[in-house]
N, C-alpha and C positions, 0 to 999 in steps of 0.2 A: 582205386583200391582202398584208400583210407576211408572213403565214405562207405564202401561196402562193409568194411570191418566194423565201423561204428554202428552201422545198421544191424549187423548180426549180433553184436554185443548187446545193443539196446533191446532188440526183439527177444533175444534169449533171456535177458534179465526180466523183461515184462512178463513173458509167458511163464517162466519159472515162478515169479511172484504170484501170478494168477493161480497157478496150481497149488501153491502153499496156502494162499488165502481161501481157495475153495475147500481144501482139507480142513482148515480151521473152522470155516462156516459149518461144514458138515458135523464136526465134533460138538459144536455148541448148539446145533439144531436150528440155525437161521439160514435164510437165503444168502448166497454170496454176493448178491447185487450191491448192497451198500459197501462192502469191502472193495469191490471192483471200482465203484465210483470214487471212494476215498483214495485208492491207488492212482487213479487218473488225476485227481486233484494234487497228489503229491508229486507226480511226474510231469505235470503240465507247467505252462507259463505261470510264474508267480508261486510255484510249489517249492518243495524242499530240494528236489533233484530234477530240474527240467531236462527233457530229452527231445532233441530236435531232429536227429538223423532219421528216426523211424516215423516221424509224424505223418508224412505223405502215405507211407505204406499202411499205417494204422487207420488212416482215414478211409482208404479203399477197403480194408478189412472190415471196418465198421459198417460200410454200405452192404457188404456181403452178409454180415451178421444179421442185419435187419431183414434182408431177403430170406435167409434161411429160417429165422424165427417165424416169419409169416408162412413160409412153405410148410414147415412141419406142423404149424397150427392148422393149416388147411387139410393136411393129411389125416388129422384126428377126426375129421367130420366127413360124412358122406353128404351128397347133395340132398338126399331124401331126409336125412336127419336135420339138416339146416331148414328145409321147408317145413317140416313138422314142428320144429322149435319156433319158427316164425308164427305159425298158426296158433300155437298154444301159449306162447310166452310173451307175445308182443305187448300186452298191457303192462307186464312187469318191466319190459324194456323201456316203455315210455316213462314210467315212474322213475326208473333208474336214471334216465337221461335228465329229467326235470330236476330231480333232487340233487344230483351230483355234478351236472354241468353248470347249473346256475351259480353255485358259489364261486367257481373259477372265473366265470364271466364277470360277475359283480366285482370280484376282487381286482381284476385287471382294470375295470373302468374306474374304481375308486382310487387306484394307484396312478391313474392318468395315462395308461398305456395305449388307449385307443381301441377301436372296434375289432381290428384284425387280431390284435393281441388277446382280446377278450375271447374270440372264437378259439384261439390256440389254447389259452389257459383253461377254458371250459373242457376241452378234450383231455388235458392233463389230469384234471380232478375227476373226470367222468369214468375213465376206463380202469377197471381192476386188472391185476396182473394174473393172467391165466397160469403162467409158469409157477409163480410163488404159491398160488392157491392150490394147484394140483399137488404140489409137494406137501403142503400143509395137510390136505385131506388124507394123503397116504400116510404121513407121519402120525396123525392122530387116529388112524384106523377108522375113518368115517366114510370110506368109499361105498359101503353098503347101507348107509343111513338113508332114511326116507327124504331128508332135505337135500341130499347131495345132487340128485337130478335137477332140482330147482336151481341150485347154485350154478351147475354146469349150463343150464338153460339160459340164465342171465348172461353168463360169459359168452355163449354162442351168439346171442343177440348183439352184444357189444362188438364181438369180432366182425360180424356181418355189417354192423353199422360203420365200421372203419372203411369198408369198401366204398361208402358214400362220403364219409367225413374227410378222409385223407385227400381225395381229389379236390374236394371243395376248398379245404384249407390250402392246398398247394396252389390253386388258382388265385385265392385271395392274397397269398404271400407273394405271388408273381405279379400282383398289381393288375390282373386282367379286368376288363370291363365287365359289366353285368351280363352282356351278351356272351363274352368269352367264358366267364365263369359258368353260365348256364349251359353252354355247349359242352364244357368239360364235364359237368355233372351228368348231362344226358349221355355222353359217351361212356362214363363210368357205369351208370345204371344199365345202359344197353349191354355193356360188356358183361356185367354181373349176371344179367338176365339170360344172355346167350350161353354163358358158361354153365349156369345152373341147368338150363334146358338140355344142353348137350350132355352134361354129366348125368342127368336123370335118364335121358333116352338112350345115350350111346356111351355111357361110362365104361362098359365092359370092352367096347371096341378100342377106346383110347388106351385103357390099361393094357389090353392085349398088344397094341402097337408098341408100347413102351417096354413091356415085360421082357425080361431076359433071365435065363438060368445062371448066367455069369454075373456075379455081384459087381465086378469091375465095370462091365458094360451098362448095367442098370444104373450104377452111380453116375457114370459119365453122361448117359442120356438124360436122366432126370435133372441133374445139376445143370447141364448145358441148356436144356429146354427152359428151366426156371430162369436162368440168367438172361436168356434171349427174350423171353416173354416180359421179364421185369424191365429190360432195356426198352422194348417197344412201348410198354405202358408208360414209362417215364417220358418217352418222346411225345406221347399223346397227352401228357400232363395228367395222367390217371393215377400215378404213384407206382413206383417199382414194387413197393411192399404189397399193394393190392394185387398186382399181377402175379406175384409169387403165391399169394393166398389162393387165388383162383386156380393156379396150376395144381396146388395141393388138393383142392376140392374135386378137380376133374379126375384125379387118380383114385382108385378104390381097390378093395380086396387085397389079395396077396401082394400086388405091386406096391400099394400104399404102405403095407406093413414092412415089406422088404426095403423100400426106399427110406422109410422112417428109421429103421435099424441102422442102415448104412450112413445116413446123413446126420443122425443125432450127435455123434462126436464132433463132426464139423460144425454143427449148429452151436454146440456148447463152446467150442474154441472161439468162433467168430463173434458170438453173442457177447462173450467176455471181453473181446477186443472192442466191441461197440460201446459197452459201458465204460471201459477205460478211456476210449476216445472222447466220450461225452465229458468225462471228468477232466481230460487233458484240455478241452476247449473252454473250460470254466475256470475263471480266476478265483482262487480260494478267498482272496480279500473281498470279492463281491458278495460272498454268502452272508456274513454278519449283518449287513444292512437289510437283508430280506428274510432274516431268520424269524423275526416276530410275525410277519405276514404268513410265512410258511407254517409256523406253529398254529396260528389261528385257523388257517385254511385246513390244516390236518385235523384239528379238533372238530371243526364243523363237518367235514366230509367223513369222518369216522361215524358220527351220528347219522348222517344221511345214508351211508351205506348200510348201517344196521337197520335203519328204517326200510330201505329197499329190500333187504333179505327178509325182514318180517312180513312185508306186504306180499312178496312173491311166494313165500312158504305158506302164508295164510290162504292164498288163492288155491294152493294145492291141497288144502285141508289138513295141514300139519299143525300140531299143537304148539303151545307157546315156547317150549324148550327148543324144539326144532327150529322155530322161527328165529330165536335168538342165536342159535348156532349158525344158521344160514347167514344172518346179518353180520356176525362177527367174522365169518370166513371171507366175506367179500371185501373187507377193508383194504387189503394190501394193494398198493400200486407198484408198478415196475416198468417193464419193457416198453409198453405202448406210451406211457406218460413221457418217457425219455425220448422216444422216437418223435413224438409230437413237438416236444420242446426243442429238439435238435433241428427240426424244420423251421421253427419260428424265431430262432435266435438272430437270424439276419435282419428281421424286422424290429424286434424288441430284445436287445441283448440281455436285459435283466430277467427275462423269462428263464434263461439257462440256470443261473444261480438259484432262483426261487424253486424251479422244478427239481434241481438236484437236492436241495434241502428238504423239500416236500416228500420226494421219493425216499430219501434216506430215513425220514421219520416214519413213514407209513410201511416201508418194507420191513422195519423192525417191529413196529406196533402191530402190524397185520397178524403174524403168528400168535401174538399174545391175545388179541381180541378173539381170534378163532378158538383159542383154548379157554378163555376166562369170561367171555360175554355171557354165556349161558348160566354158569354158577352165580355170577354177580347179579344178573337179571332175575334169577330165581329168588335170590334173597330180597331184592328190591320189590319183586311182585309178591313176596311172602308166600312162596310155594311151600308145600309140605316137605319136610326133610326126606332125603332119599332113603333113610333107614326105616321109615314108617311102612308097615305092611300094607301094600296096595298094589294093584296090577300095574305092570310097566306102562309108561306113556306110549301111545301108539306111534309117536314120531321117533322113538328110539330103536325100533325094530329094523333089521336090515331089509332093504328093498330088493328082495331076490328076484322079483318079476319085473323090476323097473329097469329100463335102459337109460343111459345118459343122453 
């Protein structure tokens, strides 16, 4: 009974603190992710107020948080949208990978962490935060801008790439042989291909089978199916997160919209728990030694993300101002970087503190670059002042006929 009481008190305190931190973040206009990470650092081992009774429960909640993050991300896209984005945006995806994964890999090798850690840190620096970026676009009123579909296209390519990257990383972290790793990758690619094919050809049938007019039944069926598929995927070394993402892709139409509305509050709760858990598992005293590498890595990858956005927007025929806005918007890192680091800490514990510091920096810097990269770049490029009488730039008009 005493253990149960301590568990309830700790969980209540943590969830209440998360709610207050989320309100604070909303008032100052920033993502709550850095505050959640800081809360985890404060409550974890070596922090100001260590909590032990709820650690196991929070660990399970963190796993569910990752699964729900990926499920709702999958619900945002239909299979046809994913295929279209692959066909039109893959050059930008390749540039994104080369420019932003390479700094992480090089940093890990220079720090002497080995090849597996290099693959993990490459993922940490490569993937932008879809959640933070979506919020920033809404806050800045840019959802109708011509460069916004380009930004979303890059994010979709990154999300799809995770379906290949996460199983490969999981295999490397498990110490599987080349044959074992290749088999895992083939299983992953085959699974993704089958799900996309079924979703394209028979998505309506799947959605109809899952559909229910009763919100309670719809919630139970979608959540149960997601957890079941995620568990099977984990057993096959494909990654539970990828399994959840594929379930989201397979659902479409009103079912996807209804499931999204029902699961969004659960996603927000367990995602917050996930970020807290990552902070809990990171010793605050381990951050200062890696703070300088994190700052250098953040500076380099801010520039490489801006270059990525510039290139992607230029391919779409967007002017310089829109290219700068696209690049600045892509800077924020968040949930995926923490997911990858969480997988890798067993092989290289120092990745955790470095990733925490790195994400803290860029989740704060990201909204600032989204807002100020374009005006700063305009001055550096010596563009005409906005007050001069001239027709508006073509990239500043809303894309009314463009879909994400």
